[in-house]
Each structure stands twice: as C-alpha cells, then as structure tokens.
C-alpha positions as a Python dict, from the first residue, in 0.01 Angstrom:
ca = {
    (1, 'X'): (0, 0, 0),
    (2, 'X'): (-172, -281, -181),
    (3, 'X'): (-63, -639, -134),
    (4, 'X'): (-193, -822, -443),
    (5, 'X'): (-89, -721, -794),
    (6, 'X'): (-448, -653, -903),
    (7, 'X'): (-502, -405, -620),
    (8, 'X'): (-215, -169, -704),
    (9, 'X'): (-321, 158, -866),
    (10, 'X'): (-82, 376, -1064),
    (11, 'X'): (-30, 692, -863),
    (12, 'X'): (-98, 519, -530),
    (13, 'X'): (145, 654, -267),
    (14, 'X'): (220, 485, 62),
    (15, 'X'): (416, 636, 350),
    (16, 'X'): (639, 357, 474),
    (17, 'X'): (767, 507, 796),
    (18, 'X'): (1054, 711, 930),
    (19, 'X'): (1406, 644, 1054),
    (20, 'X'): (1612, 869, 1281),
    (21, 'X'): (1983, 872, 1198),
    (22, 'X'): (2175, 869, 1524),
    (23, 'X'): (2546, 951, 1523),
    (24, 'X'): (2655, 622, 1683),
    (25, 'X'): (2447, 412, 1441),
    (26, 'X'): (2580, 608, 1143),
    (27, 'X'): (2940, 543, 1247),
    (28, 'X'): (2871, 176, 1326),
    (29, 'X'): (2713, 125, 983),
    (30, 'X'): (3004, 303, 814),
    (31, 'X'): (3262, 93, 1001),
    (32, 'X'): (3099, -223, 868),
    (33, 'X'): (2999, -123, 515),
    (34, 'X'): (3126, 218, 399),
    (35, 'X'): (3439, 320, 590),
    (36, 'X'): (3498, 657, 430),
    (37, 'X'): (3635, 933, 657),
    (38, 'X'): (3329, 1161, 629),
    (39, 'X'): (3111, 875, 758),
    (40, 'X'): (3345, 771, 1041),
    (41, 'X'): (3519, 1069, 1197),
    (42, 'X'): (3384, 1416, 1272),
    (43, 'X'): (3726, 1583, 1244),
    (44, 'X'): (3798, 1421, 908),
    (45, 'X'): (3445, 1503, 793),
    (46, 'X'): (3507, 1873, 862),
    (47, 'X'): (3773, 1865, 591),
    (48, 'X'): (3541, 1696, 339),
    (49, 'X'): (3298, 1849, 94),
    (50, 'X'): (3023, 1796, 355),
    (51, 'X'): (3194, 1987, 636),
    (52, 'X'): (3042, 1752, 893),
    (53, 'X'): (2970, 1385, 960),
    (54, 'X'): (2715, 1238, 717),
    (55, 'X'): (2541, 903, 690),
    (56, 'X'): (2645, 660, 422),
    (57, 'X'): (2405, 663, 129),
    (58, 'X'): (2389, 287, 170),
    (59, 'X'): (2264, 343, 526),
    (60, 'X'): (1982, 564, 393),
    (61, 'X'): (1883, 294, 144),
    (62, 'X'): (1904, 23, 411),
    (63, 'X'): (1671, 225, 636),
    (64, 'X'): (1431, 258, 341),
    (65, 'X'): (1435, -119, 294),
    (66, 'X'): (1362, -175, 664),
    (67, 'X'): (1058, 56, 644),
    (68, 'X'): (944, -108, 318),
    (69, 'X'): (965, -462, 458),
    (70, 'X'): (801, -360, 787),
    (71, 'X'): (507, -217, 591),
    (72, 'X'): (468, -528, 376),
    (73, 'X'): (494, -762, 675),
    (74, 'X'): (235, -558, 863),
    (75, 'X'): (-5, -591, 572),
    (76, 'X'): (59, -963, 551),
    (77, 'X'): (-18, -1001, 924),
    (78, 'X'): (-342, -803, 879),
    (79, 'X'): (-452, -1035, 598),
    (80, 'X'): (-367, -1343, 802),
    (81, 'X'): (-557, -1203, 1104),
    (82, 'X'): (-866, -1175, 880),
    (83, 'X'): (-821, -1535, 769),
    (84, 'X'): (-696, -1444, 421),
    (85, 'X'): (-385, -1602, 275),
    (86, 'X'): (-128, -1335, 182),
    (87, 'X'): (46, -1361, -154),
    (88, 'X'): (390, -1517, -173),
    (89, 'X'): (678, -1277, -113),
    (90, 'X'): (815, -1153, -444),
    (91, 'X'): (1168, -1075, -551),
    (92, 'X'): (1304, -768, -721),
    (93, 'X'): (1482, -785, -1055),
    (94, 'X'): (1645, -453, -975),
    (95, 'X'): (1666, -90, -882),
    (96, 'X'): (1740, 199, -1115),
    (97, 'X'): (1801, 569, -1080),
    (98, 'X'): (1933, 548, -724),
    (99, 'X'): (2017, 904, -621),
    (100, 'X'): (2160, 1048, -303),
    (101, 'X'): (2026, 1400, -334),
    (102, 'X'): (2132, 1559, -5),
    (103, 'X'): (2347, 1456, 290),
    (104, 'X'): (2189, 1300, 597),
    (105, 'X'): (2336, 1429, 922),
    (106, 'X'): (2323, 1304, 1281),
    (107, 'X'): (1978, 1365, 1426),
    (108, 'X'): (1802, 1380, 1089),
    (109, 'X'): (1477, 1189, 1058),
    (110, 'X'): (1402, 1060, 709),
    (111, 'X'): (1048, 966, 615),
    (112, 'X'): (1017, 719, 330),
    (113, 'X'): (733, 681, 82),
    (114, 'X'): (673, 489, -237),
    (115, 'X'): (450, 561, -537),
    (116, 'X'): (331, 308, -794),
    (117, 'X'): (439, 431, -1138),
    (118, 'X'): (369, 124, -1352),
    (119, 'X'): (250, -235, -1340),
    (120, 'X'): (238, -514, -1593),
    (121, 'X'): (147, -876, -1627),
    (122, 'X'): (427, -1120, -1701),
    (123, 'X'): (448, -1472, -1846),
    (124, 'X'): (424, -1623, -1496),
    (125, 'X'): (49, -1631, -1426),
    (126, 'X'): (87, -1610, -1047),
    (127, 'X'): (292, -1290, -1065),
    (128, 'X'): (297, -936, -1199),
    (129, 'X'): (559, -662, -1191),
    (130, 'X'): (496, -342, -996),
    (131, 'X'): (729, -47, -1051),
    (132, 'X'): (758, 208, -772),
    (133, 'X'): (939, 538, -733),
    (134, 'X'): (1049, 577, -373),
    (135, 'X'): (1183, 878, -188),
    (136, 'X'): (1321, 969, 151),
    (137, 'X'): (1257, 1321, 280),
    (138, 'X'): (1422, 1473, 586),
    (139, 'X'): (1251, 1670, 862),
    (140, 'X'): (1310, 1994, 666),
    (141, 'X'): (1127, 1864, 360),
    (142, 'X'): (1442, 1804, 155),
    (143, 'X'): (1454, 1490, -56),
    (144, 'X'): (1768, 1302, 47),
    (145, 'X'): (1739, 974, -144),
    (146, 'X'): (1531, 834, -430),
    (147, 'X'): (1516, 528, -651),
    (148, 'X'): (1292, 335, -885),
    (149, 'X'): (1241, -35, -819),
    (150, 'X'): (1053, -324, -973),
    (151, 'X'): (909, -601, -756),
    (152, 'X'): (746, -927, -858),
    (153, 'X'): (408, -915, -686),
    (154, 'X'): (174, -1207, -626),
    (155, 'X'): (-164, -1214, -799),
    (156, 'X'): (-489, -1272, -617),
    (157, 'X'): (-584, -1643, -619),
    (158, 'X'): (-861, -1727, -864),
}
C-alpha cells in the first residue's frame, strides 16, 4: 500500500493481514459492544437464524481496522528507518456500503485487503482523498465483510 497521496494507483490492492476469530474473544467483544444472544450464548445461537455462535459484524470491522492501522504504521516505520519523514496521519470523512455478507464463526480466519478505487485532490494542498474498497474473506474463500472508505492522505512534500 502506498503512503503518500501521489503514490496511490487506482486498482492497487494491498493485503492487510488476517485475524482469527476465537470463541472467547467473540463473546468478550459481544459482551462489551453487541450483546445479542447469537453473539453471546451457543444455546441461544442455535435457535437463531445462524444456528450457531457468530461474531458481531462490528468485531469483523474492528479486526479490519486493526489490520489496516498495523499496515500503515509498518509503512511509516519503514520510511522513518530510511530517514524519510512519513506523511501526517489522515482522518476519514466516512465509510459507505458496509456489508456483512456471511457469518463469521469461532475458528474462522478472515484475511483483509483493500483496493484503491478513486483518488482526488482537495482544496487543502497538503492532502488528497483516497477511496478504497475493502473486503474480508474467510479461510474458505467466502467474502464475509466489505465496505468503501475515504481517507484524507498526506501529499509528498515539495
């Protein structure tokens, strides 16, 4: 994945990493943030549409964000190690088209990737906007989560 706005290429795909959804972590996340029965209790989950315990969709998105930030921070460290100043960290004006496409079950490993779909200059000369479509795919090749996000991205110093 590129770091500076100018370096991003439309169509560029970056694998961000993978996250294994362990039963205990799924339940702990659900207790804190999404306490629905099919996320908390295996017996209750059997009676749900899922028929088994499933991760909260918010957990799948949180794992994506962890992989995304880890990738960016790794790139920033690489730049700094070469003596280059990394761009400032940008903010996101939002996410659209968030979809939970398939349930994530205990033991599933979801691999996240992101593809640049658009970029544009904005009125702030030090920044540009990069739009990415991101997906999470489980170990069986099924897409389980997707979204489109826009991130303010620092321009290369002139």
